[in-house]
C-alpha positions as MATLAB code, in Angstrom:
seq = 'MSDQKYKDMQEFLDSMEDYNPAIPDQIISYYLQQSGFKTTDKRVLRLVSLSAHKFLAEICKESHGFCARRTAKQQGKEPRYVLATEDLYHSLKDYGINIQKPEYYSDSLANELVQTRSSSSSMMSNMPPSSTPQNGSNPSNE';
ca = [
     -34.119   70.367   29.603;
     -35.152   73.802   30.551;
     -35.430   76.522   27.982;
     -32.465   78.575   29.807;
     -30.219   75.369   29.805;
     -31.156   74.657   26.145;
     -30.222   78.234   25.190;
     -26.990   78.141   27.190;
     -26.049   74.871   25.524;
     -26.777   76.157   21.971;
     -24.703   79.392   22.700;
     -21.905   77.281   23.836;
     -22.036   75.019   20.668;
     -22.262   77.986   18.561;
     -19.149   79.507   20.064;
     -17.416   76.206   19.125;
     -17.531   77.384   15.451;
     -15.109   80.247   16.203;
     -12.871   78.236   18.540;
      -9.485   77.709   17.210;
      -8.511   74.184   18.722;
      -5.030   73.202   19.861;
      -5.560   69.654   18.369;
      -6.649   69.932   14.711;
     -10.181   68.782   13.666;
      -8.467   66.255   11.145;
      -6.714   64.431   14.146;
      -9.810   64.470   16.232;
     -11.883   63.246   13.398;
      -9.396   60.355   12.642;
      -9.118   59.138   16.269;
     -12.939   59.389   16.659;
     -13.494   57.272   13.383;
     -10.989   54.772   14.724;
     -13.253   54.442   17.768;
     -16.465   54.043   15.698;
     -17.737   57.459   16.003;
     -18.348   59.466   12.836;
     -19.457   63.091   12.674;
     -19.086   66.030   10.207;
     -20.144   68.633   12.799;
     -17.184   70.785   13.519;
     -18.714   71.846   16.730;
     -18.629   68.253   18.015;
     -14.984   67.754   16.782;
     -13.950   70.981   18.484;
     -15.768   70.050   21.623;
     -13.813   66.866   21.896;
     -10.698   68.709   21.166;
     -11.313   71.107   23.984;
     -11.958   68.105   26.262;
      -8.663   66.423   25.175;
      -6.677   69.731   25.544;
      -8.066   70.231   29.041;
      -7.110   66.614   30.021;
      -3.599   67.074   28.721;
      -3.243   70.345   30.406;
      -4.167   68.735   33.678;
      -1.659   66.038   33.272;
       1.023   68.390   32.489;
       0.154   70.656   35.615;
       0.250   67.688   37.709;
       3.522   66.242   36.305;
       5.063   69.770   36.932;
       3.944   69.604   40.492;
       5.473   66.214   40.956;
       8.630   67.372   39.259;
       8.781   70.387   41.450;
       8.523   68.264   44.692;
      11.039   65.820   43.408;
      13.593   68.596   42.475;
      12.957   70.451   45.919;
      14.386   67.471   47.561;
      17.637   67.728   45.711;
      20.496   70.043   47.036;
      21.726   72.558   44.539;
      21.703   76.136   43.395;
      18.586   76.969   41.338;
      16.148   74.153   40.632;
      16.079   73.045   37.069;
      12.849   71.417   35.985;
      13.118   68.342   33.796;
      10.136   66.173   33.190;
      10.955   62.755   34.119;
       8.975   59.493   33.206;
       8.376   58.998   36.977;
       6.619   62.529   37.278;
       4.366   61.584   34.234;
       3.727   58.079   35.809;
       2.431   59.579   39.137;
       0.087   62.093   37.424;
      -1.301   59.415   34.968;
      -1.816   56.970   37.827;
      -4.217   59.283   39.365;
      -6.424   58.934   35.997;
      -6.087   55.114   36.064;
      -3.613   55.184   33.208;
      -0.521   52.883   33.617;
       2.528   53.444   31.933;
       5.763   51.216   32.049;
       9.199   51.525   30.842;
       9.861   49.417   27.693;
      11.161   45.862   28.035;
      14.459   46.786   26.404;
      16.725   49.791   25.860;
      19.030   50.372   22.979;
      22.156   49.239   24.926;
      20.582   45.868   25.902;
      19.377   45.287   22.419;
      22.971   46.127   21.015;
      24.332   43.516   23.588;
      21.956   40.939   22.612;
      22.802   41.307   18.900;
      26.484   40.894   19.657;
      25.601   37.782   21.884;
      23.549   36.273   19.135;
      26.176   36.946   16.476;
      28.920   35.329   18.541;
      26.829   32.345   19.396;
      26.004   31.738   15.634;
      29.635   32.145   14.475;
      30.639   29.534   17.257;
      27.859   27.228   16.140;
      29.306   27.499   12.541;
      32.689   26.504   13.689;
      31.422   23.583   15.580;
      29.939   21.969   12.265;
      31.930   19.187   10.619;
      33.847   20.397    7.623;
      31.809   18.268    5.014;
      28.551   20.117    5.968;
      29.962   23.676    5.653;
      29.859   24.990    2.075;
      33.013   26.098    0.670;
      33.574   28.934   -1.866;
      29.755   29.202   -2.464;
      29.402   25.717   -3.653;
      26.749   23.376   -2.334;
      27.905   20.048   -1.298;
      24.766   18.348   -2.328;
      25.260   19.352   -5.913;
      28.575   17.792   -6.156;
];
């Protein structure tokens, strides 16, 4: 590395000492340790924080662009921008990140619980009377 490039790199790393990151050092340190990278150098932590912040800012900007194009197609008065999962999906897809909707929603989970309870109560009603305990007593103890 030439002397000028080394000097520029050193100045940049030194400027990281004064940088106030959007993502705190503790969070960056935690996730770096989870991936097997340990460092106590604040400059490195803040450099990773700066990179992550830039990445998130680009995703947000692209998602806003997808949202603006989507709402421009809708008829109405003044456009109201609301970030939808499909906007985020399209912008993350450009980076090779695939997101999907969850397998279930709260309504379908509630319906599943109701069906489970009704099927278990119908199973209890189909059991012969001698096998169902009465008044908390166990028929095998009698």
